[in-house]
C-alpha positions as CSV (number, residue, x, y, z in Angstrom):
1,M,-2.0,37.0,-51.7
2,N,-1.5,40.3,-49.9
3,G,-4.5,39.6,-47.6
4,Y,-3.1,36.3,-46.5
5,L,0.3,37.6,-45.5
6,P,-0.8,39.3,-42.2
7,L,-2.9,36.3,-41.3
8,L,0.1,34.0,-42.0
9,L,2.4,36.1,-39.9
10,A,-0.2,36.2,-37.0
11,V,-0.5,32.4,-37.0
12,V,3.3,32.0,-37.1
13,F,3.7,34.5,-34.2
14,F,1.0,32.7,-32.2
15,V,2.7,29.3,-32.7
16,I,6.1,30.8,-31.6
17,V,4.6,32.5,-28.5
18,S,2.7,29.3,-27.5
19,N,5.9,27.2,-27.9
20,F,7.8,29.6,-25.6
21,F,4.9,29.5,-23.1
22,M,4.8,25.7,-23.1
23,L,8.6,25.5,-22.6
24,Y,8.3,28.0,-19.7
25,M,5.6,26.0,-18.1
26,R,7.5,22.7,-18.5
27,T,10.7,24.1,-16.9
28,R,8.6,25.6,-14.1
29,K,7.1,22.2,-13.3
30,D,10.5,20.5,-13.2
31,R,11.6,22.6,-10.2
32,R,11.2,21.0,-6.8
33,P,8.5,22.7,-4.8
34,K,9.8,24.3,-1.6
35,S,8.7,22.6,1.5
36,G,7.4,24.8,4.3
37,R,8.2,22.3,7.1
38,A,11.5,21.2,8.5
39,A,13.1,17.9,7.8
40,M,12.3,15.0,10.1
41,S,14.9,14.0,12.6
42,E,16.7,10.7,12.2
43,S,14.8,9.0,14.9
44,E,11.4,10.1,13.5
45,A,12.4,8.9,10.1
46,M,13.5,5.6,11.5
47,E,10.2,5.2,13.3
48,R,8.3,6.0,10.1
49,R,10.3,3.4,8.2
50,D,9.7,0.9,10.9
51,R,5.9,1.5,10.8
52,D,5.9,1.2,7.0
53,I,7.8,-2.0,7.2
54,R,5.5,-3.4,9.8
55,R,2.4,-2.4,7.8
56,R,3.8,-4.1,4.7
57,I,4.6,-7.3,6.6
58,D,1.1,-7.3,8.2
59,L,-0.5,-6.9,4.8
60,E,1.7,-9.6,3.3
61,Q,0.8,-12.0,6.2
62,E,-2.9,-11.3,5.7
63,E,-2.6,-12.0,2.0
64,C,-0.8,-15.2,2.7
65,A,-3.4,-16.3,5.2
66,R,-6.1,-15.6,2.6
67,Q,-4.3,-17.6,0.0
68,V,-3.9,-20.5,2.4
69,E,-7.6,-20.4,3.3
70,L,-8.6,-20.4,-0.4
71,R,-6.2,-23.3,-1.1
72,N,-7.7,-25.3,1.7
73,K,-11.2,-24.6,0.5
74,T,-10.2,-25.7,-3.0
75,L,-8.6,-28.9,-1.7
76,D,-11.8,-29.6,0.3
77,L,-13.8,-29.2,-2.9
78,Y,-11.5,-31.6,-4.7
79,E,-11.8,-34.1,-1.9
80,Q,-15.6,-33.9,-2.1
81,V,-15.6,-34.5,-5.8
82,R,-13.2,-37.4,-5.4
83,R,-15.5,-39.0,-2.8
84,K,-18.5,-38.5,-5.0
85,A,-16.7,-40.1,-7.9
86,A,-15.5,-43.0,-5.8
87,A,-19.1,-43.5,-4.5
88,A,-20.5,-43.4,-8.0
89,E,-17.9,-45.8,-9.2
90,E,-18.7,-48.3,-6.5
91,Q,-22.4,-48.1,-7.4
92,G,-21.5,-48.6,-11.1
93,E,-22.9,-45.2,-12.3
94,D,-21.3,-43.0,-14.9
95,I,-20.2,-39.7,-13.7
């Protein structure tokens, strides 16, 4: 039992030290990093927001156009299938 006591104390010491180290690293990450550049002026910030909004609107319009194109292709395919079914029905064939 006497041989295990120093080993046990060393493990407990290591766990305590590692916990303090982890807490120190966590509090260090929570601090905001200091920025080396000056803040944007109000007009620059407004222009940046305007560009971002325009970019999002353009992306949304492109996505809507793609959706409309896909919908039209789907409707065309449905129409082709309907025509084939109508032609087959007129000829008396089973589909």
